[in-house]
C-alpha positions in Angstrom: 136.4 156.9 142.2 135.5 158.3 138.9 132.4 156.1 138.5 131.2 157.1 141.9 131.9 160.7 141.2 130.1 160.5 137.9 127.0 158.9 139.6 127.0 161.5 142.3 127.2 164.3 139.8 124.3 162.8 137.8 122.2 162.5 140.9 122.8 166.1 141.9 122.0 167.3 138.4 118.6 165.4 138.5 117.9 166.8 142.0 118.6 170.4 140.8 116.5 169.9 137.7 113.4 168.7 139.7 113.9 171.6 142.2 114.0 174.1 139.4 110.8 172.7 138.0 109.1 173.0 141.5 110.2 176.6 141.9 109.2 177.6 138.4 106.4 180.1 138.1 105.2 178.7 134.8 101.7 177.2 134.9 101.4 173.5 134.7 100.7 172.3 131.2 97.1 171.6 130.4 94.9 171.9 127.3 92.8 174.5 129.1 95.8 176.9 129.9 97.2 176.3 126.4 93.8 176.9 124.8 93.8 173.5 123.1 90.3 172.4 124.1 88.0 171.2 121.4 86.0 174.1 119.9 83.5 174.7 117.2 85.0 177.0 114.5 82.3 177.6 111.9 83.3 178.8 108.5 81.1 181.8 107.7 80.4 181.2 104.1 78.1 183.7 102.2 75.3 181.0 102.2 75.4 180.6 106.0 75.5 184.4 106.7 72.6 185.1 104.3 70.6 182.2 105.6 71.1 183.3 109.2 70.0 186.9 108.6 67.0 185.7 106.5 65.9 183.2 109.2 66.1 185.9 112.0 64.0 188.2 109.9 61.4 185.6 109.0 61.0 184.7 112.7 61.2 188.2 114.2 58.8 190.0 111.9 55.7 187.8 112.6 56.5 188.0 116.4 56.6 191.8 116.1 53.4 192.0 114.2 51.7 189.7 116.7 53.0 191.8 119.6 51.8 195.0 118.1 48.4 193.5 117.4 48.1 192.3 121.0 49.1 195.7 122.3 46.5 197.4 120.1 43.7 195.2 121.5 44.5 196.4 125.0 42.1 199.1 126.2 43.7 201.6 128.6 42.1 204.5 130.4 44.4 207.0 132.1 43.3 209.9 134.3 45.7 212.4 136.0 44.0 213.7 139.1 46.6 215.3 141.3 46.0 218.9 140.1 42.2 218.7 139.6 41.7 217.2 143.0 42.9 220.3 144.7 40.1 222.9 145.4 40.3 225.9 143.1 41.0 228.4 145.9 43.9 226.3 147.3 45.8 225.6 144.0 48.3 228.3 144.6 49.5 226.4 147.7 49.0 222.7 147.0 51.6 221.7 149.6 49.7 223.4 152.4 46.5 221.7 151.2 47.9 218.2 151.3 49.7 218.7 154.6 46.7 220.1 156.4 44.8 217.2 158.1 41.7 219.3 158.3 41.1 219.8 154.6 38.7 217.5 152.8 40.7 215.2 150.5 37.7 213.5 148.8 37.6 214.0 145.1 35.1 212.7 142.5 36.1 211.9 139.0 34.0 210.7 136.1 35.6 208.6 133.4 34.1 207.4 130.0 35.1 203.9 128.9 36.5 204.3 125.3 35.9 200.6 124.2 34.5 197.5 125.8 36.8 196.4 128.6 36.6 192.6 129.4 37.3 191.5 132.9 39.6 191.3 134.8 40.3 195.0 134.5 43.6 195.9 136.2 43.6 199.0 138.4 47.0 200.8 138.7 48.2 203.9 140.3 51.0 205.7 138.4 53.5 208.0 139.9 55.8 210.3 137.8 59.0 211.9 139.0 59.3 209.6 142.0 62.8 208.1 142.2 62.3 204.8 144.1 65.8 203.9 142.8 67.6 206.5 144.8 70.4 204.8 146.6 69.6 206.0 150.1 65.9 205.2 149.6 66.5 201.7 148.3 68.9 200.8 151.2 66.5 202.1 153.9 64.8 198.7 154.7 65.6 195.6 156.7 64.9 192.3 154.8 65.8 190.3 157.9 63.1 192.1 159.9 60.5 191.7 157.2 61.1 188.0 157.1 61.3 186.9 160.7 59.9 188.0 164.0 63.1 187.1 165.8 64.9 189.9 163.8 62.4 192.7 164.4 65.2 194.8 166.2 67.4 194.6 163.0 66.9 198.3 162.2 70.5 199.5 161.5 69.9 199.9 157.8 66.5 201.7 158.2 67.6 205.1 159.2 66.1 207.6 159.5 63.0 205.5 160.2 64.4 202.7 162.3 63.2 203.4 165.8 60.7 205.7 167.6 61.8 208.5 169.9 61.7 206.0 172.8 64.1 203.7 171.0 61.5 201.0 170.1 61.9 199.2 166.8 59.5 200.2 164.0 58.1 197.3 162.1 58.3 197.5 159.1 61.2 200.0 159.3 62.8 202.2 156.6 61.9 204.9 154.2 60.3 202.6 151.6 57.6 201.3 154.0 57.2 204.7 155.6 56.3 206.3 152.2 53.6 203.7 151.4 51.1 205.0 148.9 47.8 205.9 150.7 45.4 207.2 148.0 42.3 205.1 147.8 39.8 204.6 145.0 36.1 203.4 145.0 34.3 202.8 141.7 30.6 202.8 140.7 28.8 202.5 137.4 25.1 203.0 136.7 24.6 203.6 140.4 26.1 200.2 141.2 29.3 199.8 143.2 32.2 198.1 141.4 34.1 196.0 143.9 37.9 196.0 143.6 39.6 192.7 144.4 42.9 193.3 146.2 43.8 189.7 146.7 46.8 188.2 144.8 48.1 191.5 143.6 51.6 190.7 144.9 54.1 188.2 143.7 53.6 184.8 145.4 57.4 184.5 145.9 57.5 187.7 147.8 54.6 186.7 150.1 56.1 183.3 150.9 59.8 184.0 151.1 60.3 187.8 151.8 57.6 188.7 154.3 57.0 186.6 157.4 53.6 185.3 158.5 54.7 185.8 162.1 55.7 189.5 161.6 53.1 192.1 162.5 53.3 195.9 162.1 54.5 197.6 165.3 55.0 201.3 166.1 54.4 202.0 162.4 53.9 205.6 161.5 54.6 206.6 165.1 58.2 207.8 164.7 59.5 211.3 164.3 58.1 211.6 160.8 54.6 210.8 159.5 54.6 209.3 156.0 52.1 207.5 153.9 49.5 204.8 154.7 49.0 203.0 158.0 48.9 199.2 158.4 46.6 197.0 160.3 48.6 195.7 163.3 46.5 192.5 163.5 47.4 191.3 160.0 50.9 189.8 159.3 53.1 191.4 156.7 52.8 188.4 154.4 49.1 189.3 154.0 49.6 193.1 153.6 49.7 193.0 149.8 49.6 196.7 149.2 52.8 197.0 151.3 54.4 194.0 149.4 53.7 195.6 146.0 55.1 199.0 147.2 58.2 197.4 148.6 59.2 196.0 145.2 60.9 199.3 144.2 60.8 200.6 140.6 63.8 201.2 138.5 62.5 204.3 136.7 61.0 207.5 138.0 57.7 206.9 136.2 56.1 203.6 137.3 52.8 201.8 137.8 51.8 199.6 140.7 48.9 197.3 140.9 46.1 198.5 143.2 43.5 195.8 142.5 41.2 194.2 139.9 37.6 195.0 138.8 36.1 191.6 137.9 33.2 192.7 135.7 33.0 193.8 132.1 32.7 197.5 131.3 30.8 198.5 128.1 31.9 201.2 125.6 30.8 204.8 126.5 29.8 203.7 130.0 30.4 206.4 132.6 32.4 205.3 135.7 32.3 207.4 138.9 35.5 207.3 140.9 35.7 208.6 144.4 39.3 209.3 145.3 40.9 210.0 148.7 43.7 212.3 147.6 46.1 211.8 150.5 49.5 211.1 149.0 51.9 214.0 148.9 53.5 214.4 145.4 53.3 218.1 145.4 56.4 218.7 147.5 58.6 217.2 144.7 56.6 218.1 141.6 55.3 214.6 141.1 52.2 213.5 139.2 49.5 211.0 140.1 47.4 209.0 137.6 44.7 206.4 137.9 45.0 203.7 135.2 42.4 201.1 134.2 43.7 198.6 131.7 42.8 195.2 130.2 45.6 192.7 129.5 46.8 190.5 126.7 49.3 187.7 126.3 52.1 190.3 126.4 50.7 192.0 129.5 49.5 195.6 129.3 49.7 198.1 126.5 53.3 198.3 125.3 54.3 198.9 121.7 58.0 198.9 122.4 58.3 195.1 122.2 56.6 194.8 118.8 58.6 197.8 117.4 61.8 196.2 118.6 61.1 192.9 117.0 60.0 194.5 113.7 63.2 196.7 113.7 65.6 193.8 114.2 63.7 191.6 111.8 63.5 194.2 109.1 67.2 195.1 109.5 68.2 191.4 109.2 66.1 190.9 106.0 67.7 194.1 104.6 71.2 192.8 105.3 70.3 189.4 103.8 69.1 191.0 100.6 72.2 193.3 100.5 74.5 190.3 100.9 72.6 188.4 98.1 73.0 191.3 95.7 76.7 191.7 96.6 77.3 188.0 96.2 75.5 187.9 92.7 77.1 191.1 91.2 80.5 191.0 92.9 81.3 187.4 93.8 84.5 186.5 95.7 86.2 183.2 95.6 86.0 181.5 99.0 89.5 181.2 100.6 91.3 183.2 97.9 94.8 183.9 99.4 95.2 186.9 97.1 92.9 189.0 99.4 95.3 188.5 102.4 96.8 191.8 103.4 100.4 190.7 103.1 99.8 189.3 99.6 98.1 192.6 98.5 101.1 194.5 99.9 103.5 192.2 98.1 101.6 192.7 94.9 101.8 196.5 95.4 105.6 196.5 95.9 106.2 194.3 92.9 104.3 196.8 90.7 
């Protein structure tokens, strides 16, 4: 009896113990949960710290100098034309001028090339004070509709430019496409026309994966509002590169977008005649329009920020390396000296 009772008690105890373990909320032991995984714990000795800062400075400063040099070799010609392209007698009411379809929007500008510009010369239009990153503006598009013909009725996210008054789907729908930039430029020099190549100005990934080759403009600019440029209904969206460039919205209120390329060299002091169709309405929100001609380098267009940033970081790292060297020479500290521990310093203070 006693032996049986003892065995029964032992069995019940084991059962209770296993049940308790199953019901426990403690995580199952593992090296990951207990933070016991192998890890690299470098000891930051003065030599390693000084060498790291010096190496960063030695690498960054030449890169910064090379970036600044490349940026300085970029030739850029910028011309703001939105104010001067309004006739003198209409400048008191620029909005009425741009909204009147009967007024002549042709404007002729003459630009002087400051330095020799080697082809290809990038032609950009620049807009200031235009917030393409506004939440409602960015959301007013249908990526499904742009990509596939079977989704052309997907216009729920395109309000207020989703459908016409008859309820027909607008392709492409949304405020981004509706506000497509519609100023045009034609160039000539020495009485010879300069052709602008508008092929391959958009990202190839956008053309292949975001805009369908079977999607054609439909009911565009025929809704309740009339916006910017029109589109050729016989060309698929994947080949409408002006639209594709415009649909890649900018993050900042001042931005440039590629209009095309001039593929001949321009000589220094050469006069370029530009005939502009000043159609795009920036006057209603106090925006600015600029035409930009620019060469490129291995860092892209003219941009001093990258070079200045590299020089700043590299110079700061070299300064810190020199500072640590002087500190280590004139006020050395024994590596791993326990007397510098806070509790040892406190104990020393109490003993005194």
